[in-house]
C-alpha positions, 0 to 999 in steps of 0.5 A, a space after each residue: 500500500 502506498 501513502 503520502 506519509 514518510 516512513 522513518 528509517 530511524 523508527 525502524 532502527 529504534 524498534 530493532 535495537 529495542 528488541 535486542 534490549 528486551 531479550 538481553 535484559 531478561 524481560 522476555 525469552 526466545 521470540 516472545 514479546 513485542 515492541 512498537 513505536 508511534 511516530 505521532 507527526 506522521 501517524 505511523 506505527 512501527 512493530 516487530 515481526 512475529 516469531 523472529 529471533 530478536 538478534 537477527 531482525 533487521 530494519 526491513 523486517 519492521 512493518 509500518 501501519 497507520 493508526 487504523 491498522 492499514 499496512 503502509 510498508 513491510 513484507 513480514 507477518 507482524 506480531 500477533 499483538 498488532 491490535 493491542 499496540 494500535 489500541 494503546 496508541 489510539 486510547 492514549 494519544 500522549 504515548 509514543 512506545 508500547 512494550 509487551 514483555 514476559 517477565 517472571 515476577 509480574 507474570 506470577 501476579 498476572 497468573 493469579 489475577 492479582 493487581 500490583 499496587 503502587 504504594 509498595 515502593 517509592 519508584 512505583 509511585 513515581 513511575 507507574 502512574 496507577 496500580 498495575 491492574 490485571 486484564 481479564 483473560 483473552 486469547 493472544 492476538 485477539 481484539 478481545 485481548 486488546 480491549 481488555 488491556 485498554 480497560 485495565 490500563 485506563 487513562 492514568 496507569 503506565 502498565 497493565 498485566 495480561 492474565 496468565 500471559 505477561 506485561 504491557 508497558 507504555 511511555 512517551 518513548 522507548 526509554 520511558 516504556 523500558 523504565 516502566 517495565 523494569 520498575 513493575 518487575 522490580 516491585 513485583 519481585 519485592 512484593 513476592 518476596 515480602 509475601 514469601 516471608 509471610 508478611 505484608 508491606 506497609 503502604 505509602 500514604 496516598 498523600 505521599 504517592 501524590 506528592 512524589 508524582 507531582 515531584 516527578 512531573 515538575 521538579 525531577 531531572 534537568 531542564 
């Protein structure tokens, strides 16, 4: 399909590099998981192909779609979770990246259908936006799964879990989405270890959670 929208080779490279980063960081195994970025100016989405080794994927393997799901450029079969990624970009216009990972500890919670609260740890309060809710079960690659994920993530959270499946993280860019994914997995492990001792965590107050979120928005980092 042809389009008057310019395909950006730099976005393709971002997705290729992110696939290697996801695999090498232990956030997924084998060919599982998927990654996309959205060029908001052009209205184009770049997504990983289905079932290919992340260390072997090249830029030409990255398909490009518009936000309506029409193929603009590419020859590979895309990730089966294309609907999921398009749904996130259409529901959350402020984001530019979506990562679906299969990390161990957060998948433990997804397999129990249990949410991960953000009042467990300072970094969760600062980075995750809201509790990491577990979406209702649906088969991988289905429209139902995409809709369930949209409902679970809502308009504030930066992550949700897919029940008995894995984790979905979003961000303004890939670095932000990777940060969310890392923090979710860290907090899931902390919570799991606390419960393994037979104890429970002491929640951070809602007032302090709100204060940290405001700090991150207005005072953290450089100008």
